[in-house]
DSSP file (Angstrom, degrees, kcal/mol; ACC not computed):
  #  RESIDUE AA STRUCTURE BP1 BP2  ACC     N-H-->O    O-->H-N    N-H-->O    O-->H-N    TCO  KAPPA ALPHA  PHI   PSI    X-CA   Y-CA   Z-CA
    1    1 A M              0   0    0      0, 0.0     2,-0.5     0, 0.0     0, 0.0   0.000 360.0 360.0 360.0 124.3    1.1  -15.4  -17.6
    2    2 A K        -     0   0    0      2,-0.0     2,-0.3     1,-0.0     0, 0.0  -0.686 360.0-140.3 -89.5 127.0    3.8  -16.0  -15.1
    3    3 A A        -     0   0    0     -2,-0.5     2,-0.4     2,-0.0    -1,-0.0  -0.677  18.1-169.8 -87.1 144.9    4.7  -13.0  -12.8
    4    4 A Y        -     0   0    0     -2,-0.3     2,-0.5     2,-0.0    -2,-0.0  -0.967   7.8-159.8-141.4 119.7    8.2  -12.4  -12.1
    5    5 A I        -     0   0    0     -2,-0.4     2,-0.5     2,-0.0    -2,-0.0  -0.831   9.9-147.6-103.1 132.3    9.7  -10.0   -9.5
    6    6 A Q        -     0   0    0     -2,-0.5    -2,-0.0     1,-0.2     0, 0.0  -0.814   7.9-168.9 -96.5 136.6   13.3   -8.8   -9.8
    7    7 A F        +     0   0    0     -2,-0.5    -1,-0.2     1,-0.2     2,-0.1   0.786  17.5 178.4 -96.5 -28.2   14.8   -8.1   -6.5
    8    8 A G        +     0   0    0      2,-0.0    45,-3.5    44,-0.0     2,-0.5  -0.455  60.0  14.5  72.9-134.7   17.9   -6.3   -7.7
    9    9 A W  E    S+A   52   0A   0     43,-0.2     2,-0.3    -2,-0.1    43,-0.2  -0.612  80.9 162.1 -77.7 122.2   20.2   -5.2   -4.9
   10   10 A V  E     -A   51   0A   0     41,-3.2    41,-3.8    -2,-0.5    -2,-0.0  -0.918  37.5-100.6-139.7 159.7   19.3   -6.8   -1.6
   11   11 A L    >>  -     0   0    0     -2,-0.3     3,-1.7    39,-0.2     4,-0.9  -0.495  40.1-101.7 -78.5 155.6   20.8   -7.4    1.7
   12   12 A P  H 3> S+     0   0    0      0, 0.0     4,-2.0     0, 0.0     5,-0.2   0.709 117.6  66.1 -52.0 -27.4   22.4  -10.7    2.9
   13   13 A T  H 3> S+     0   0    0      1,-0.2     4,-2.2     2,-0.2     5,-0.2   0.887 100.2  50.5 -68.5 -35.6   19.3  -11.6    4.9
   14   14 A I  H <> S+     0   0    0     -3,-1.7     4,-2.1     2,-0.2     5,-0.3   0.859 107.8  53.5 -70.6 -34.0   17.2  -11.9    1.7
   15   15 A F  H  X>S+     0   0    0     -4,-0.9     4,-2.7     2,-0.2     5,-1.1   0.912 112.1  43.7 -59.8 -41.2   19.8  -14.1    0.1
   16   16 A E  H  <5S+     0   0    0     -4,-2.0     4,-0.4     4,-0.3    -2,-0.2   0.877 114.7  50.5 -70.9 -36.8   19.7  -16.5    3.1
   17   17 A Q  H  <5S+     0   0    0     -4,-2.2    -1,-0.2    -5,-0.2    -2,-0.2   0.889 127.6  18.7 -73.1 -40.0   15.9  -16.4    3.3
   18   18 A Y  H  <5S+     0   0    0     -4,-2.1    -2,-0.2    -5,-0.2    -3,-0.2   0.635 137.3  31.0-116.7 -10.1   15.2  -17.2   -0.5
   19   19 A K  T  <5S-     0   0    0     -4,-2.7    -3,-0.2    -5,-0.3    -2,-0.1   0.528  93.7-127.9-115.0 -14.2   18.6  -18.8   -1.7
   20   20 A G      < +     0   0    0     -5,-1.1     2,-0.6    -4,-0.4    -4,-0.3   0.782  63.0 135.1  85.0  27.3   19.8  -20.4    1.4
   21   21 A I        -     0   0    0     -6,-1.0    -1,-0.3    -9,-0.1    -2,-0.2  -0.934  49.1-133.5-117.3 123.0   23.2  -18.7    1.2
   22   22 A T     >  -     0   0    0     -2,-0.6     4,-2.8    -3,-0.1     3,-0.3  -0.349  17.0-118.6 -75.6 153.7   24.6  -17.3    4.5
   23   23 A K  H  > S+     0   0    0      1,-0.2     4,-3.6     2,-0.2     5,-0.2   0.902 117.7  57.2 -56.0 -41.3   26.1  -13.9    5.0
   24   24 A D  H  > S+     0   0    0      2,-0.2     4,-1.7     1,-0.2    -1,-0.2   0.850 107.6  47.9 -57.2 -36.2   29.2  -15.6    6.0
   25   25 A A  H  > S+     0   0    0     -3,-0.3     4,-2.3     2,-0.2     5,-0.2   0.919 113.1  47.5 -73.6 -45.7   29.3  -17.5    2.6
   26   26 A L  H  X S+     0   0    0     -4,-2.8     4,-2.6     1,-0.2     5,-0.2   0.954 112.8  49.2 -65.8 -44.4   28.7  -14.3    0.7
   27   27 A D  H  X S+     0   0    0     -4,-3.6     4,-2.5    -5,-0.2    -1,-0.2   0.878 110.7  50.5 -60.6 -34.7   31.4  -12.4    2.7
   28   28 A K  H  X S+     0   0    0     -4,-1.7     4,-2.4    -5,-0.2     6,-0.2   0.932 110.6  47.6 -70.6 -44.3   33.8  -15.2    2.1
   29   29 A K  H  <>S+     0   0    0     -4,-2.3     5,-2.6     2,-0.2     6,-1.0   0.924 114.9  48.5 -57.6 -43.2   33.1  -15.2   -1.8
   30   30 A R  H ><5S+     0   0    0     -4,-2.6     3,-1.4    -5,-0.2     5,-0.2   0.956 110.7  49.0 -61.4 -47.5   33.5  -11.3   -1.8
   31   31 A K  H 3<5S+     0   0    0     -4,-2.5    -1,-0.2     1,-0.3    -2,-0.2   0.843 110.1  51.1 -65.0 -34.6   36.7  -11.3    0.1
   32   32 A T  T 3<5S-     0   0    0     -4,-2.4    -1,-0.3    -5,-0.2    -2,-0.2   0.500 116.7-110.1 -84.1   2.0   38.4  -13.9   -2.0
   33   33 A G  T < 5S+     0   0    0     -3,-1.4    -3,-0.2    -4,-0.4    -2,-0.1   0.656  84.4 123.0  88.7  13.3   37.6  -12.1   -5.2
   34   34 A K  S   <S+     0   0    0     -5,-2.6     2,-0.4    -6,-0.2    -4,-0.2   0.663  72.2  53.4 -87.2 -12.5   35.0  -14.7   -6.4
   35   35 A L  S    S-     0   0    0     -6,-1.0     2,-0.5    -5,-0.2    -2,-0.1  -0.944  84.0-133.2-115.6 139.7   32.4  -11.8   -6.6
   36   36 A I    >>> -     0   0    0     -2,-0.4     4,-3.0     1,-0.0     3,-1.9  -0.845  19.8-116.7-101.7 126.3   32.9   -8.6   -8.5
   37   37 A E  B 345S+b   41   0A   0     -2,-0.5     5,-0.2     1,-0.3    -1,-0.0  -0.336 101.0  19.1 -57.2 129.8   32.2   -5.2   -7.1
   38   38 A G  T 345S+     0   0    0      3,-3.9    -1,-0.3    -2,-0.1     4,-0.1   0.181 128.8  50.9  86.8 -14.9   29.5   -3.4   -9.1
   39   39 A I  T <45S+     0   0    0     -3,-1.9    16,-0.2     2,-0.3    -2,-0.2   0.706 127.1  12.4-114.0 -55.8   28.2   -6.6  -10.6
   40   40 A H  T  <5S+     0   0    0     -4,-3.0    12,-1.7     1,-0.3     2,-0.3   0.701 132.7   5.8-101.6 -23.0   27.7   -9.0   -7.8
   41   41 A F  E   < -bC  37  51A   0     -5,-1.0    -3,-3.9    10,-0.3     2,-0.3  -0.984  54.9-173.5-154.1 159.9   28.0   -6.6   -4.8
   42   42 A K  E     - C   0  50A   0      8,-2.2     8,-3.2    -2,-0.3     2,-0.6  -0.988  25.6-122.4-154.5 153.4   28.4   -3.1   -3.8
   43   43 A K  E     - C   0  49A   0     -2,-0.3     6,-0.2     6,-0.2     5,-0.1  -0.854  27.9-145.7 -95.2 119.2   28.9   -1.0   -0.7
   44   44 A A    >   -     0   0    0      4,-2.7     3,-2.4    -2,-0.6    -2,-0.0  -0.285  31.9-100.0 -77.2 163.4   26.2    1.6    0.0
   45   45 A D  T 3  S+     0   0    0      1,-0.3    -1,-0.1     2,-0.1    -2,-0.0   0.689 122.5  62.8 -58.4 -20.6   27.0    5.0    1.6
   46   46 A D  T 3  S-     0   0    0      2,-0.1    -1,-0.3     1,-0.0     3,-0.1   0.430 119.3-109.3 -86.7  -0.7   25.8    3.7    4.8
   47   47 A G  S <  S+     0   0    0     -3,-2.4     2,-0.2     1,-0.3    -2,-0.1   0.287  75.5 134.4  95.1  -8.2   28.6    1.0    4.8
   48   48 A R        -     0   0    0     -5,-0.1    -4,-2.7     1,-0.1     2,-0.4  -0.478  54.3-128.5 -81.1 144.7   26.2   -1.8    4.3
   49   49 A I  E     - C   0  43A   0     -6,-0.2     2,-0.3    -2,-0.2    -6,-0.2  -0.826  23.7-168.9 -91.0 127.0   27.0   -4.5    1.6
   50   50 A Y  E     - C   0  42A   0     -8,-3.2    -8,-2.2    -2,-0.4     2,-0.3  -0.887   5.7-153.6-115.2 147.7   24.2   -5.2   -0.9
   51   51 A Y  E     -AC  10  41A   0    -41,-3.8   -41,-3.2    -2,-0.3     2,-0.8  -0.924  21.1-118.4-118.2 151.8   24.3   -8.3   -3.4
   52   52 A H  E  >  -A    9   0A   0    -12,-1.7     4,-1.9    -2,-0.3   -43,-0.2  -0.792  21.1-154.3 -92.1 111.8   22.6   -8.4   -6.8
   53   53 A Y  H  > S+     0   0    0    -45,-3.5     4,-0.8    -2,-0.8    -1,-0.2   0.893  89.1  36.3 -53.7 -50.8   20.1  -11.1   -6.6
   54   54 A E  H >> S+     0   0    0      2,-0.2     4,-1.4     1,-0.2     3,-0.8   0.882 114.4  56.1 -79.6 -35.2   19.8  -12.0  -10.3
   55   55 A N  H 3> S+     0   0    0      1,-0.3     4,-1.8     2,-0.2    -1,-0.2   0.805 100.1  59.6 -65.3 -26.7   23.5  -11.4  -11.1
   56   56 A Y  H 3X S+     0   0    0     -4,-1.9     4,-2.3     2,-0.2    -1,-0.3   0.837 100.7  55.6 -64.8 -35.9   24.4  -13.8   -8.5
   57   57 A D  H <X S+     0   0    0     -3,-0.8     4,-2.8    -4,-0.8     5,-0.2   0.956 105.7  51.7 -62.0 -50.5   22.4  -16.5  -10.5
   58   58 A E  H  X S+     0   0    0     -4,-1.4     4,-2.3     1,-0.2     5,-0.3   0.879 108.5  51.8 -47.9 -42.8   24.6  -15.7  -13.6
   59   59 A Y  H  X S+     0   0    0     -4,-1.8     4,-2.7     2,-0.2    -2,-0.2   0.953 111.1  47.3 -61.7 -49.7   27.7  -16.2  -11.4
   60   60 A V  H  < S+     0   0    0     -4,-2.3    -2,-0.2     1,-0.2    -1,-0.2   0.912 117.7  42.0 -57.6 -47.6   26.3  -19.6  -10.2
   61   61 A E  H  < S+     0   0    0     -4,-2.8    -1,-0.2    -5,-0.1    -2,-0.2   0.779 136.3   8.8 -71.6 -31.0   25.5  -20.7  -13.7
   62   62 A H  H >< S-     0   0    0     -4,-2.3     3,-0.8    -5,-0.2    -3,-0.2   0.350  92.6-133.8-135.7   3.8   28.5  -19.4  -15.7
   63   63 A G  G ><  -     0   0    0     -4,-2.7     3,-1.6    -5,-0.3    -1,-0.2  -0.256  64.1 -30.4  67.6-160.9   31.1  -18.3  -13.1
   64   64 A L  G >  S+     0   0    0      1,-0.3     3,-1.5     2,-0.2    -1,-0.2   0.619 124.3  79.0 -72.6 -10.1   33.0  -15.0  -13.4
   65   65 A R  G <  S+     0   0    0     -3,-0.8    -1,-0.3     1,-0.3    -2,-0.2   0.721  81.9  68.0 -77.1  -8.6   32.9  -15.2  -17.2
   66   66 A A  G <         0   0    0     -3,-1.6    -1,-0.3     1,-0.2    -2,-0.2   0.639 360.0 360.0 -71.8 -21.6   29.3  -13.9  -17.0
   67   67 A A    <         0   0    0     -3,-1.5    -1,-0.2    -4,-0.2    -2,-0.2   0.524 360.0 360.0 -73.7 360.0   30.7  -10.7  -15.8
C-alpha cells in the first residue's frame, strides 16, 4: 500500500523545497492572473500568501480549465 500525504495550503518555501518553484515564480503567476484566488492561492488573515499544493498540479497538467 502506498502512503500519500496531502499538503493542502502551504507557504512558498514548501513549493520551492518539493517542487523547485521559487516564490518569485509563484508571485509572477499570481500577479499575472495565471493562478486563481481560492483555488491555487489564498491570502491569510496575517497577510501571508498560501498556495494549494495539489491544485497547482492540476494547473500544471490542465491549465486554468481545471479550475
